DORO-829411 format. One record per residue (C-alpha): residue number from 0; residue in one letter; x, y, z negated. Coordinates in Angstrom, 2 decimals, padded with zeros to 5 digits. Example, Ala and Ser with C-alpha at 12.3 -4.5 7.8 and 13.67 -1.06 7.14 Angstrom:
<nodes>
k = 0	r = A	east = 012.30	north = -004.50	up = -007.80
k = 1	r = S	east = 013.67	north = -001.06	up = -007.14
</nodes>
This chain:
<nodes>
k = 0	r = X	east = 080.53	north = 085.68	up = -107.34
k = 1	r = X	east = 084.11	north = 085.46	up = -104.96
k = 2	r = X	east = 087.30	north = 084.18	up = -107.01
k = 3	r = X	east = 090.57	north = 085.81	up = -106.83
k = 4	r = X	east = 093.93	north = 084.75	up = -107.18
k = 5	r = X	east = 096.24	north = 087.17	up = -108.72
k = 6	r = X	east = 099.31	north = 086.13	up = -107.93
k = 7	r = X	east = 097.80	north = 086.32	up = -104.52
k = 8	r = X	east = 097.12	north = 090.04	up = -104.90
k = 9	r = X	east = 100.69	north = 091.20	up = -106.37
k = 10	r = X	east = 102.62	north = 093.43	up = -103.82
k = 11	r = X	east = 105.65	north = 093.42	up = -106.23
k = 12	r = X	east = 106.51	north = 093.73	up = -110.00
k = 13	r = X	east = 109.35	north = 093.97	up = -112.16
k = 14	r = X	east = 110.02	north = 094.22	up = -115.64
k = 15	r = X	east = 107.71	north = 097.18	up = -116.69
k = 16	r = X	east = 105.03	north = 097.36	up = -113.78
k = 17	r = X	east = 103.15	north = 095.51	up = -111.39
k = 18	r = X	east = 101.71	north = 096.40	up = -108.04
k = 19	r = X	east = 098.25	north = 095.03	up = -106.83
k = 20	r = X	east = 096.63	north = 094.86	up = -103.62
k = 21	r = X	east = 092.48	north = 095.52	up = -105.02
k = 22	r = X	east = 090.33	north = 093.70	up = -102.95
k = 23	r = X	east = 086.74	north = 096.06	up = -101.92
k = 24	r = X	east = 084.14	north = 095.66	up = -103.98
k = 25	r = X	east = 086.18	north = 094.82	up = -107.42
k = 26	r = X	east = 085.39	north = 097.43	up = -110.10
k = 27	r = X	east = 089.34	north = 098.74	up = -111.45
k = 28	r = X	east = 088.14	north = 098.77	up = -115.18
k = 29	r = X	east = 085.21	north = 097.00	up = -116.83
k = 30	r = X	east = 081.59	north = 097.47	up = -115.15
k = 31	r = X	east = 078.68	north = 097.29	up = -116.74
k = 32	r = X	east = 076.85	north = 096.17	up = -114.13
k = 33	r = X	east = 080.26	north = 093.56	up = -113.01
k = 34	r = X	east = 082.23	north = 091.11	up = -115.84
k = 35	r = X	east = 084.73	north = 090.50	up = -113.23
k = 36	r = X	east = 087.26	north = 093.60	up = -112.72
k = 37	r = X	east = 090.70	north = 094.12	up = -111.76
k = 38	r = X	east = 092.04	north = 094.96	up = -115.53
k = 39	r = X	east = 091.00	north = 091.43	up = -116.35
k = 40	r = X	east = 091.67	north = 089.65	up = -113.80
k = 41	r = X	east = 096.00	north = 091.07	up = -113.74
k = 42	r = X	east = 095.76	north = 090.35	up = -117.95
k = 43	r = X	east = 094.80	north = 087.45	up = -117.18
k = 44	r = X	east = 098.73	north = 086.87	up = -115.73
k = 45	r = X	east = 100.06	north = 089.97	up = -118.03
k = 46	r = X	east = 097.72	north = 090.73	up = -121.26
k = 47	r = X	east = 099.60	north = 093.94	up = -122.09
k = 48	r = X	east = 098.83	north = 095.48	up = -118.40
k = 49	r = X	east = 097.24	north = 098.56	up = -118.20
k = 50	r = X	east = 095.85	north = 100.23	up = -115.49
k = 51	r = X	east = 097.98	north = 103.44	up = -114.33
k = 52	r = X	east = 095.29	north = 105.01	up = -112.04
k = 53	r = X	east = 092.13	north = 103.61	up = -110.20
k = 54	r = X	east = 090.48	north = 103.24	up = -107.10
k = 55	r = X	east = 086.27	north = 103.19	up = -106.74
k = 56	r = X	east = 084.45	north = 100.14	up = -106.10
k = 57	r = X	east = 084.50	north = 099.65	up = -102.60
k = 58	r = X	east = 088.14	north = 101.21	up = -101.91
k = 59	r = X	east = 090.55	north = 098.47	up = -101.65
k = 60	r = X	east = 094.35	north = 099.06	up = -101.79
k = 61	r = X	east = 097.46	north = 099.34	up = -103.99
k = 62	r = X	east = 096.82	north = 100.02	up = -108.17
k = 63	r = X	east = 100.04	north = 100.42	up = -110.62
k = 64	r = X	east = 099.45	north = 098.50	up = -113.95
k = 65	r = X	east = 102.22	north = 099.01	up = -116.51
k = 66	r = X	east = 103.33	north = 095.92	up = -118.81
k = 67	r = X	east = 104.27	north = 098.07	up = -121.99
k = 68	r = X	east = 103.61	north = 101.20	up = -123.53
k = 69	r = X	east = 106.66	north = 102.77	up = -122.93
k = 70	r = X	east = 105.90	north = 102.53	up = -118.87
k = 71	r = X	east = 102.37	north = 103.41	up = -118.97
k = 72	r = X	east = 103.71	north = 106.81	up = -120.58
k = 73	r = X	east = 106.47	north = 106.99	up = -117.90
k = 74	r = X	east = 104.11	north = 106.52	up = -115.32
k = 75	r = X	east = 101.25	north = 108.68	up = -116.54
k = 76	r = X	east = 103.76	north = 111.56	up = -116.86
k = 77	r = X	east = 104.67	north = 111.31	up = -113.46
k = 78	r = X	east = 101.22	north = 111.60	up = -112.54
k = 79	r = X	east = 100.29	north = 114.50	up = -114.57
k = 80	r = X	east = 103.16	north = 116.46	up = -113.15
k = 81	r = X	east = 101.95	north = 115.16	up = -109.73
k = 82	r = X	east = 105.25	north = 113.66	up = -109.15
k = 83	r = X	east = 103.33	north = 110.27	up = -107.63
k = 84	r = X	east = 103.09	north = 110.79	up = -103.67
k = 85	r = X	east = 099.79	north = 108.88	up = -102.70
k = 86	r = X	east = 099.03	north = 108.37	up = -099.41
k = 87	r = X	east = 095.60	north = 106.78	up = -098.37
k = 88	r = X	east = 094.08	north = 105.79	up = -094.14
k = 89	r = X	east = 090.52	north = 105.99	up = -093.22
k = 90	r = X	east = 088.60	north = 105.62	up = -090.74
k = 91	r = X	east = 086.00	north = 108.97	up = -090.50
k = 92	r = X	east = 083.56	north = 109.17	up = -087.85
k = 93	r = X	east = 084.16	north = 111.97	up = -084.86
k = 94	r = X	east = 087.35	north = 112.45	up = -083.01
k = 95	r = X	east = 089.94	north = 114.63	up = -084.86
k = 96	r = X	east = 093.46	north = 116.17	up = -084.36
k = 97	r = X	east = 094.90	north = 116.85	up = -087.90
k = 98	r = X	east = 097.99	north = 117.82	up = -088.16
k = 99	r = X	east = 098.97	north = 118.07	up = -091.77
k = 100	r = X	east = 095.78	north = 119.77	up = -092.78
k = 101	r = X	east = 094.96	north = 121.30	up = -095.70
k = 102	r = X	east = 092.14	north = 121.33	up = -097.70
k = 103	r = X	east = 092.02	north = 123.44	up = -101.03
k = 104	r = X	east = 088.60	north = 123.12	up = -102.30
k = 105	r = X	east = 088.06	north = 122.62	up = -106.28
k = 106	r = X	east = 086.02	north = 119.71	up = -107.36
k = 107	r = X	east = 083.18	north = 119.22	up = -109.97
k = 108	r = X	east = 082.41	north = 116.31	up = -111.49
k = 109	r = X	east = 078.70	north = 115.94	up = -113.09
k = 110	r = X	east = 078.31	north = 113.41	up = -115.74
k = 111	r = X	east = 076.01	north = 111.75	up = -113.67
k = 112	r = X	east = 078.68	north = 110.88	up = -111.12
k = 113	r = X	east = 077.78	north = 113.15	up = -108.43
k = 114	r = X	east = 080.57	north = 115.15	up = -107.44
k = 115	r = X	east = 080.17	north = 118.30	up = -105.28
k = 116	r = X	east = 082.58	north = 121.81	up = -104.47
k = 117	r = X	east = 082.17	north = 124.75	up = -106.76
k = 118	r = X	east = 084.78	north = 127.72	up = -106.33
k = 119	r = X	east = 083.31	north = 128.69	up = -110.05
k = 120	r = X	east = 083.10	north = 125.48	up = -111.53
k = 121	r = X	east = 085.57	north = 123.10	up = -110.04
k = 122	r = X	east = 088.92	north = 121.58	up = -110.62
k = 123	r = X	east = 091.96	north = 122.39	up = -108.00
k = 124	r = X	east = 092.08	north = 119.79	up = -105.71
k = 125	r = X	east = 094.25	north = 119.57	up = -102.78
k = 126	r = X	east = 094.26	north = 117.05	up = -099.77
k = 127	r = X	east = 096.88	north = 116.69	up = -096.62
k = 128	r = X	east = 095.23	north = 115.16	up = -093.43
k = 129	r = X	east = 096.90	north = 113.89	up = -090.61
k = 130	r = X	east = 095.36	north = 111.92	up = -087.57
k = 131	r = X	east = 097.63	north = 108.47	up = -086.63
k = 132	r = X	east = 095.04	north = 107.70	up = -083.71
k = 133	r = X	east = 091.87	north = 108.80	up = -082.37
k = 134	r = X	east = 089.86	north = 106.45	up = -080.85
k = 135	r = X	east = 086.32	north = 107.27	up = -078.67
k = 136	r = X	east = 084.12	north = 108.22	up = -081.26
k = 137	r = X	east = 086.16	north = 107.60	up = -084.36
k = 138	r = X	east = 089.49	north = 108.82	up = -085.68
k = 139	r = X	east = 092.33	north = 107.23	up = -087.90
k = 140	r = X	east = 093.12	north = 109.73	up = -090.64
k = 141	r = X	east = 096.08	north = 109.43	up = -092.94
k = 142	r = X	east = 095.05	north = 111.41	up = -096.50
k = 143	r = X	east = 097.80	north = 112.59	up = -099.03
k = 144	r = X	east = 095.69	north = 113.84	up = -102.13
k = 145	r = X	east = 098.22	north = 116.20	up = -104.45
k = 146	r = X	east = 095.96	north = 116.37	up = -106.85
k = 147	r = X	east = 093.68	north = 113.05	up = -108.07
k = 148	r = X	east = 089.89	north = 113.90	up = -108.75
k = 149	r = X	east = 086.92	north = 112.05	up = -108.61
k = 150	r = X	east = 085.90	north = 110.96	up = -105.08
k = 151	r = X	east = 088.20	north = 113.84	up = -103.64
k = 152	r = X	east = 089.64	north = 112.46	up = -100.48
k = 153	r = X	east = 085.29	north = 111.64	up = -099.68
k = 154	r = X	east = 084.34	north = 114.88	up = -100.13
k = 155	r = X	east = 087.09	north = 117.34	up = -098.48
k = 156	r = X	east = 086.38	north = 114.89	up = -095.74
k = 157	r = X	east = 083.13	north = 115.85	up = -095.41
k = 158	r = X	east = 083.86	north = 119.52	up = -095.63
k = 159	r = X	east = 086.08	north = 118.68	up = -092.39
k = 160	r = X	east = 082.97	north = 117.28	up = -090.71
k = 161	r = X	east = 084.87	north = 114.24	up = -090.59
k = 162	r = X	east = 083.28	north = 111.63	up = -093.25
k = 163	r = X	east = 084.47	north = 108.38	up = -094.24
k = 164	r = X	east = 082.43	north = 105.70	up = -092.16
k = 165	r = X	east = 080.77	north = 103.95	up = -094.11
k = 166	r = X	east = 080.53	north = 106.86	up = -096.86
k = 167	r = X	east = 076.89	north = 107.31	up = -096.72
k = 168	r = X	east = 076.94	north = 109.62	up = -099.74
k = 169	r = X	east = 078.94	north = 111.71	up = -098.41
k = 170	r = X	east = 077.58	north = 111.93	up = -095.16
k = 171	r = X	east = 079.61	north = 109.36	up = -092.90
k = 172	r = X	east = 077.44	north = 106.54	up = -090.80
k = 173	r = X	east = 077.54	north = 102.96	up = -090.73
k = 174	r = X	east = 079.40	north = 101.47	up = -087.47
k = 175	r = X	east = 077.51	north = 099.24	up = -085.12
k = 176	r = X	east = 079.58	north = 097.08	up = -082.38
k = 177	r = X	east = 077.05	north = 098.18	up = -079.90
k = 178	r = X	east = 077.87	north = 101.95	up = -080.61
k = 179	r = X	east = 081.37	north = 101.00	up = -078.99
k = 180	r = X	east = 081.08	north = 097.72	up = -077.19
k = 181	r = X	east = 080.13	north = 098.48	up = -073.48
k = 182	r = X	east = 077.61	north = 095.73	up = -072.77
k = 183	r = X	east = 077.18	north = 094.69	up = -076.27
k = 184	r = X	east = 074.15	north = 092.15	up = -076.25
k = 185	r = X	east = 072.82	north = 091.02	up = -079.46
k = 186	r = X	east = 071.69	north = 087.38	up = -079.78
k = 187	r = X	east = 067.98	north = 087.06	up = -079.80
k = 188	r = X	east = 065.96	north = 087.10	up = -083.45
k = 189	r = X	east = 068.98	north = 088.31	up = -085.18
k = 190	r = X	east = 069.73	north = 091.34	up = -086.34
k = 191	r = X	east = 073.04	north = 093.50	up = -086.32
k = 192	r = X	east = 075.01	north = 094.29	up = -089.31
k = 193	r = X	east = 077.87	north = 097.28	up = -089.69
k = 194	r = X	east = 081.66	north = 095.63	up = -088.53
k = 195	r = X	east = 082.08	north = 097.08	up = -092.01
k = 196	r = X	east = 079.93	north = 096.90	up = -095.33
k = 197	r = X	east = 081.63	north = 099.44	up = -096.81
k = 198	r = X	east = 083.17	north = 102.80	up = -096.49
k = 199	r = X	east = 086.78	north = 102.74	up = -094.85
k = 200	r = X	east = 089.19	north = 103.86	up = -097.48
k = 201	r = X	east = 092.28	north = 102.53	up = -097.85
k = 202	r = X	east = 094.78	north = 102.69	up = -100.49
k = 203	r = X	east = 098.01	north = 102.17	up = -098.29
k = 204	r = X	east = 101.38	north = 103.22	up = -100.02
k = 205	r = X	east = 102.44	north = 104.61	up = -103.61
k = 206	r = X	east = 106.25	north = 106.39	up = -104.52
k = 207	r = X	east = 107.00	north = 106.45	up = -107.52
k = 208	r = X	east = 109.79	north = 106.53	up = -109.92
k = 209	r = X	east = 110.93	north = 102.95	up = -111.85
k = 210	r = X	east = 112.24	north = 103.32	up = -115.33
k = 211	r = X	east = 115.67	north = 103.24	up = -113.95
k = 212	r = X	east = 114.82	north = 106.39	up = -112.61
k = 213	r = X	east = 114.80	north = 104.38	up = -109.10
k = 214	r = X	east = 112.57	north = 105.86	up = -105.98
k = 215	r = X	east = 109.86	north = 102.84	up = -104.88
k = 216	r = X	east = 107.86	north = 103.06	up = -101.79
k = 217	r = X	east = 104.98	north = 100.41	up = -102.00
k = 218	r = X	east = 102.69	north = 099.47	up = -099.11
k = 219	r = X	east = 099.45	north = 097.41	up = -099.77
k = 220	r = X	east = 098.44	north = 095.88	up = -096.06
k = 221	r = X	east = 095.28	north = 096.51	up = -094.60
k = 222	r = X	east = 091.94	north = 094.05	up = -095.84
k = 223	r = X	east = 090.62	north = 091.48	up = -093.67
k = 224	r = X	east = 087.24	north = 093.81	up = -092.94
k = 225	r = X	east = 089.89	north = 096.85	up = -092.38
k = 226	r = X	east = 092.08	north = 095.46	up = -090.17
k = 227	r = X	east = 088.78	north = 093.81	up = -087.93
k = 228	r = X	east = 087.64	north = 097.50	up = -087.67
k = 229	r = X	east = 090.80	north = 098.43	up = -086.65
k = 230	r = X	east = 091.14	north = 095.70	up = -083.92
k = 231	r = X	east = 087.30	north = 096.51	up = -082.79
k = 232	r = X	east = 087.94	north = 100.37	up = -082.70
k = 233	r = X	east = 091.40	north = 099.67	up = -080.42
k = 234	r = X	east = 089.66	north = 097.00	up = -078.43
k = 235	r = X	east = 087.16	north = 099.29	up = -077.27
k = 236	r = X	east = 089.10	north = 102.73	up = -076.93
</nodes>
């Protein structure tokens, strides 16, 4: 089991909030299948910490924790009134040219964790997508969700035939180096593994107001696996 140092994960903090760069494969909250979670880790540093929002287990990136109940309420109200700006980066299958493209498609989350588009029963969900870089067979996309529904970015991208690379639940395919590198040779008696062992989704930045009403823009650098994926896509354009 990988050990994490909380201080290595902290991006920023003040008297009220702690912003953390969540590693992939780590649950935000307590998970019955995994005793290690980000909330427990942050509470080992600040025992009163509460998660103001969450990310999927496989998604990396920025999460803000409140250090006290007042700060938690302050942040909850900003999320409720859609005052928090969230920016994600995703590598998706296919070459796309999105320019602030809006997907407005209601999402229904079933109790078993299955998420689907439902105009009749779904809750409103809107996401804007912009292409940052187009590669030979993939694209790096900026995703700006307006609402915060379960799996929202993933299912909205699948509607655009731009499923997140590695997100097999919503039509994404694992990316192998052999698929993009010319003259690739696999060593004998070895099985090729995907460049990334998860979906290529990263919560890049958050913009919100501090308790002093100051506008804060916080950014989370890519983790190593996302960096390596981008490096290979750049090298094999």
